[in-house]
N, C-alpha and C positions, 0 to 999 in steps of 0.2 A: 125460730121455731117456738111456738107457745108452750109453756110449761103446764102439764096436766096437773090438776089438783086431786087426782085419784091415784095416789101412790099406795104401795103395799109395804108394810113393815111386819116382818116375821121374826119372832124371838124363838130361838132353839134353846130351851132351858133344861138343865139337868146336871147330874154329878160329873166329876172328872172322868174322862175316857169313855163317855157314853156315846160318842159319835157325832156330837153337835157340829164341830168344825168340819168334819168330813162331809157331812150332809150339806152344810153351807157352801163349801168349796165346789162340790158337784153342781149345786143349784146355780152358782155363779158361772161356772164353766159351760154348763149346758142348760141354759134357762128353757123353760117350757115354751116361752114366746120370745124369740130373739129380738123382737122390736122393743122389748121391755128390759133394758139393762138393769142389773142388780149389783149393789155394792154390799160387800161383806165386812162387818165390823166384828172383831174377835176379842174376847176378854184377855186372852194371852198376849195379843199384840199391844193392848193398852198397858198391861203390866210391864212388858218389855220396854215400851216407850217411856213410861213415867218412872220406872224403877221401883225402889224399895217402898215408897209411899203407897204403892198399889199392890200389896202382897196378898196373902191368903187369910189374914186375920179377919174376923167378922167386920170390923169397921172399914178395913181396906177393901173387902169384897163389896161393901156398900158404895164406896167411892168409885169402884170400877163400874158398877151398875149405873150410878148417877152419871158418869161420864158417857157411857154408851147410850143412855136415854137422851142425853143432850145431843150427841152426835146424830142419832137416828132422827130426832125431831128436826134438827136444822137441815139435814140432808133430804129427808122426805118432803119438807116444805119447799125445797129447791126443785123437786120433781123427780127424785130418784127413788127407786124401790130398794128396800133394805132387808138384809138378813143379818141378825145379830146372833152370835153364838157365845155363850158365857156361862160360867159356873154360877148357877142361880138356884141353889138347893134350899135356901132359907125363905120362909114366907115373906119376910120383909122385902126381899128383892122383887118377888112377884107383886107385892102390894105397891111398891114404888113404880114399877113399870106400868101397872094399870092406872095409877094416878096421873102419870105423865102424859 
């Protein structure tokens, strides 16, 4: 099956407990178009996987965003649609995402 070069990457950005992960999970479970599978990357999962080096301090939050942008870039280039939910309340996070 050929890989489409038209993938979608959606970032759900905002403060803690604002519903980002909930919206992403619903979008993955019940996509608008079932022919378009969606992968969800969550900032909390990155923190859980990598441990204390990926905490909530400003520099650690930056590492989480950098990791998520790398994952979404590689996965979307492979042909998957992506939804990322992450704590991204600082302007630097949004700026990094736009540059990537």
